[in-house]
LOKE-878601 format. One record per residue (C-alpha): z, y, x. Coordinates in steps of 0.1 Angstrom, whole numbers. Layout:
! residues N
Z; Y; X
...
This chain:
! residues 143
-99; -58; 44
-97; -54; 6
-86; -21; -8
-84; -10; -45
-91; 25; -53
-83; 39; -88
-101; 70; -98
-77; 74; -128
-44; 71; -109
-39; 108; -103
-33; 99; -65
-58; 114; -42
-83; 87; -29
-74; 93; 8
-37; 89; 0
-45; 56; -17
-64; 44; 14
-35; 55; 36
-8; 38; 16
-27; 5; 13
-36; 4; 50
0; 12; 59
13; -15; 37
-11; -40; 53
0; -30; 87
38; -31; 79
35; -64; 62
17; -80; 92
-16; -86; 72
-33; -63; 98
-18; -74; 131
-16; -53; 162
-51; -49; 178
-70; -55; 145
-100; -33; 144
-104; -14; 110
-138; -11; 95
-159; 18; 106
-156; 51; 87
-190; 46; 73
-186; 10; 66
-154; 14; 46
-168; 44; 28
-198; 22; 17
-176; -7; 6
-153; 16; -14
-182; 38; -27
-165; 69; -15
-173; 98; 7
-170; 90; 46
-150; 123; 50
-124; 108; 27
-121; 77; 50
-121; 99; 81
-92; 119; 66
-72; 87; 58
-78; 74; 94
-66; 107; 108
-34; 105; 87
-28; 70; 99
-34; 80; 135
-11; 110; 133
16; 87; 118
11; 63; 147
-2; 33; 127
-35; 33; 144
-54; 45; 175
-90; 58; 172
-112; 59; 203
-148; 68; 205
-169; 37; 211
-140; 15; 205
-132; 22; 169
-99; 24; 151
-73; -3; 159
-39; -11; 145
-12; 3; 169
20; -17; 179
40; 14; 169
31; 8; 133
54; -22; 131
84; -3; 143
93; 14; 111
129; 25; 105
146; 21; 71
138; 57; 61
100; 52; 68
99; 19; 49
116; 36; 20
91; 64; 21
63; 39; 19
79; 21; -10
85; 55; -28
48; 64; -23
38; 31; -39
62; 35; -68
49; 70; -74
13; 58; -74
22; 30; -98
42; 53; -121
13; 78; -122
-13; 52; -131
10; 35; -157
17; 69; -173
-19; 76; -174
-25; 42; -191
1; 51; -218
30; 28; -207
66; 40; -210
94; 32; -186
107; 2; -205
73; -14; -206
68; -7; -169
102; -22; -160
95; -53; -182
63; -59; -164
80; -54; -130
106; -80; -139
80; -104; -151
59; -101; -121
88; -104; -99
99; -136; -115
63; -150; -113
61; -142; -75
95; -160; -70
83; -190; -90
50; -191; -71
70; -191; -38
96; -215; -51
125; -192; -43
154; -177; -62
161; -140; -66
191; -124; -49
224; -127; -67
224; -91; -81
189; -93; -92
194; -127; -107
222; -113; -128
199; -84; -140
172; -109; -149
195; -131; -169
210; -101; -188
176; -91; -203
């Protein structure tokens, strides 16, 4: 499991851990039953305090994404996949907020951020060999 922690993003480290693990679970990259790294193991890997990882795991457990059991570890819960539209939108908004905070910290303005978002989106579609949705296609063509 690869996580990226940014000390300059303005987003608390435990929130970054929670958001990234939630995204991995909801996207299927961490299937039901997958055991997460130990608190100490992940803390060492990310070079952060074990209490930070413990807090992130508690948040994930209270939200129903994982189950923690002494002696067994922390595993992905099947309820983590049953997200409603509002919950998925909340996750997306959290990710956007983190991106905007980091981009602002790096000195980018809104137009530069959107330009990069569109360029990255086009690149992802190209790599997958797919076409954008009709409304998005029109927006991309009108640049």
